[in-house]
C-alpha positions, 0 to 999 in steps of 0.5 A: 440242598439234598435232604434225601440221604438223612431223612430230611436233614443236612449236617450244619457244621457253625464255624466262628466267622472270625476266628475259623474255630468250629463251634458246633454241629447240628441239624437242619431240615429245609424249615430251619434254613428257611428260619435261619435265612429269615431270622439271620439267627442259626436254627436247628432241628432237634432230632429228640424233640422233633422241633425247630429250635434257634441256638440261644433262644433261651441262653442269649448265646444266639449265632448271628450269620455271616454267610452258609456255604454248601459242599460240593454234593449239597448234602451238608452246611457250613455256617460262618457265624459270629456269638451274640451273648456271653460267647458260650456256645456249648450247653456245657458253657464252654466257648465251642462244643469240641475240645481234645480229647484224644490225639493220634498215636 
């Protein structure tokens, strides 16, 4: 992975492995990728807290990794996962962090 473009981080797009719905986007560093591969659950790097965090560690809505793909430049990850727990991924309680708030004219 090329971690040089974003000061040691790469964006990680999380997609539901069964529905292809985009669930969320986070950032990973080398340690977060290693922790994700070791545990089988998505672990991000928090830019505000400057520490690793595993999605769902407090809510129980963990993201179980099915596969991880890299883009052609090796600077972005696509993490295909299944949601454990209630199925809510967003901190607001929604299924996904994305909603249709704007549409093109």
